Every structure is written in structure tokens, then in C-alpha cells.
KEVEXMAR-334400 format. One record per residue (C-alpha): residue in three letters; x, y negated, z negated. Coordinates in pm, whole numbers, padded with zeros to 5 digits, always signed. Layout:
<sedos>
ALAXYZ;...
</sedos>
This chain:
<sedos>
ASN-02194+07688-25241;ASP-01848+07668-25030;PRO-01546+07679-25228;PHE-01344+07526-24982;VAL-01601+07194-24976;ILE-01601+07196-25329;ALA-01254+07180-25372;GLU-01201+06986-25094;CYS-01437+06678-25262;LEU-01263+06698-25601;ALA-00937+06692-25448;ARG-00981+06394-25220;PRO-00942+06126-25451;VAL-00634+06246-25607;LEU-00514+06283-25257;THR-00606+05968-25132;GLU-00465+05760-25430;ARG-00133+05952-25328;LEU-00131+05844-24969;LEU-00254+05466-25069;THR+00063+05424-25331;GLN+00348+05616-25138;SER+00490+05444-24852;ALA+00505+05608-24489;GLY+00871+05692-24526;GLU+00800+05885-24848;GLN+00501+06063-24693;VAL+00697+06158-24366;LYS+00970+06274-24628;GLN+00740+06500-24790;THR+00579+06633-24477;ARG+00914+06705-24298;GLU+00678+06535-23992;THR+00721+06197-23801;TYR+00552+05886-23927;GLN+00333+05928-23570;GLN+00215+06308-23668;VAL+00135+06205-24008;ALA-00077+05899-23882;ALA-00260+06148-23603;ALA-00346+06397-23882;ALA-00490+06204-24083;ARG-00679+05971-23827;ALA-00857+06319-23679;TYR-00929+06497-24036;GLN-01327+06530-24086;LEU-01481+06682-24385;PRO-01658+07004-24255;PRO-01995+06946-24174;ILE-02275+07026-24437;SER-02416+07332-24323;ASN-02815+07247-24333;GLY-02731+06936-24111;GLY-02685+06696-24396;GLU-03088+06721-24460;CYS-03160+06693-24815;SER-03395+06984-24972;ASP-03704+06926-25134;ASP-03636+06763-25472;THR-03743+07070-25695;TRP-03579+07199-26008;THR-03589+07610-26024;ALA-03593+07704-26453;THR-03298+07922-26533;THR-03321+08219-26747;THR-03258+08156-27094;ALA-03197+08564-27156;ASN-02863+08598-27300;ALA-02758+08226-27257;PRO-02532+08108-27519;TYR-02600+07908-27859;ALA-02746+07545-27747;ARG-02412+07318-27738;LEU-02299+06970-27687;GLY-01952+06863-27550;GLN-01878+07224-27346;ALA-01624+07256-27073;ALA-01813+07388-26747;ILE-01643+07528-26423;TRP-01798+07637-26133;THR-01592+07955-25979;GLY-01733+07976-25685;SER-01998+08211-25759;GLU-02057+08174-26185;MET-02085+07851-26384;ILE-01865+07922-26725;VAL-01959+07703-27004;TRP-01732+07729-27324;GLY-01688+07565-27669;GLY-01849+07267-27781;HIS-02093+07187-28126;GLY-02409+07309-28196;VAL-02650+07201-28473;CYS-02445+07418-28736;CYS-02076+07392-28622;TYR-01791+07412-28372;LEU-01798+07658-28130;ASN-01567+07908-27974;THR-01821+08086-27755;GLY-01943+08108-27423;GLY-02128+08253-27109;ARG-02106+08303-26760;TYR-02445+08208-26558;ASN-02482+08379-26190;PRO-02745+08211-26016;SER-02765+08476-25767;THR-02904+08707-26000;ASP-03051+08445-26263;SER-02825+08604-26546;TRP-02590+08528-26839;THR-02298+08711-26986;ALA-02145+08616-27292;THR-01794+08577-27267;SER-01566+08724-27477;THR-01432+08590-27834;THR-01113+08828-27863;ASN-00813+08562-27870;ALA-01008+08300-27748;PRO-00942+07961-27872;SER-01011+07858-28197;ASP-01359+07668-28208;ARG-01392+07307-28081;ASP-01575+07007-27914;ALA-01491+06819-27603;PRO-01216+07024-27451;THR-01161+07046-27091;ALA-01141+07319-26829;VAL-01042+07366-26487;TRP-01071+07667-26255;THR-00736+07794-26077;GLY-00919+08021-25849;THR-00876+08356-26072;GLU-00900+08230-26437;MET-01025+07905-26664;ILE-00779+07703-26819;VAL-00954+07556-27168;TRP-00717+07310-27351;GLY-00765+07053-27621;GLY-01037+06915-27789;SER-01121+06818-28110;ASN-01186+07013-28428;ILE-01439+07012-28702;GLY-01249+06707-28868;HIS-01225+06525-28530;SER-00819+06577-28519;GLY-00725+06655-28173;LEU-00600+06984-28078;ASN-00323+07082-27811;THR-00370+07455-27807;GLY-00600+07613-27543;GLY-00660+07940-27351;ARG-00687+08097-27014;TYR-00994+08320-26931;ASN-01006+08583-26670;PRO-01362+08650-26603;GLY-01272+08984-26427;THR-01120+09133-26704;ASP-01343+08943-26958;SER-00995+08839-27187;TRP-00805+08557-27303;THR-00440+08436-27291;ALA-00349+08156-27516;THR-00136+07861-27357;SER+00190+07768-27448;THR+00196+07495-27717;ILE+00582+07452-27618;ASN+00614+07107-27438;ALA+00228+07036-27461;PRO+00091+06700-27512;SER-00041+06578-27830;GLY-00353+06694-27952;ARG-00648+06504-27782;GLY-01049+06554-27692;ARG-01257+06395-27461;HIS-00989+06361-27213;THR-00970+06493-26822;ALA-00802+06728-26659;VAL-00778+06848-26271;TRP-00629+07143-26124;THR-00362+07052-25867;GLY-00306+07404-25687;ASN-00075+07532-25889;GLU-00080+07336-26257;MET-00337+07144-26498;
</sedos>
């Protein structure tokens, strides 16, 4: 339940790739430190310890409530905020969806996300968590055409704001996305 550890696990592969593909000189220019300082910092870094000492808990499952849960779906986007899981979009038995829900494991409860100003219904969008908002982008419409639209969902205000389509990539679904700290 530690957002820092989660972010670290998601960011580490991206940072590692960047470090492996850049020369030591480029790394020094970026950090404004000497090569020795960069190398020393890289060697000294360790992941924070897991709070339970690394022991696995029992291999058990606990059912979650289905009261107020969103409609059953496939191809949805889902993110973890640090305290809630937000699920949005995808397709159900009848149709593509532009609905979703927020699941709070500490209260075992679901809250529907607003549909006011939400992006159009779609299958296979991607989503990232910025620390304050979920950004949903892309996906496919009922005709299987890729979409290049999206929205920013703020769970604090339960509201949506459309993302700009100016200079947006071509529409696509079943793609990946990451949050760098300031852009998707």
C-alpha cells in the first residue's frame, strides 16, 4: 500500500533503460554532477525494504463486494491511486462503455464515476495516474476504429475534463502508456 514503492517498481524499468542507452557523459550533463558522483549514487541505491520483512502472507483470497460495482466488462482501463482502484471503459455483453467505478479496499465499497463530460464509450483505452487525476486516452470504438481522444478524471471532484486533440497521435487501442512525472 506504499505509493512510493509502487511508483518505484513501475519507473525502475524506464529509468534503467535510459541509463543503459546513454553514455556516462550524457548522464553527467543531465545531473550536473561528476561521473564519480553518479556512479557512487548508482552503486549505493537500494530499494526500501518490504514492511513485513519479505515474508509472503498466506495464499488466500478475500471476495470484494459487488454492491454498486460497475457493470461487468472486458478491455477496461484500471489504475491504483494509492488508496483506491479506478476502473473505466471497456466493453460489456451489450456494448462499449464510458462508465466506471472506484473501489476502496479499506471500506470494501464501490462508488460510480461520473459520466458527465466523460470520454465516449470505448474498448481497450489506457490510463495513468498522475497523483491527482486519472488520464484515459485512446481505445477503439464500436466500429473498431482507433480513437485519439481521452479525458482527465479527478476523483476528488468526480469530474472529467477532455484532453486536447491538438498534435495528438493517431487513434489506437490496446496500446501502453506510462506517467513520467509530468506527462503521459
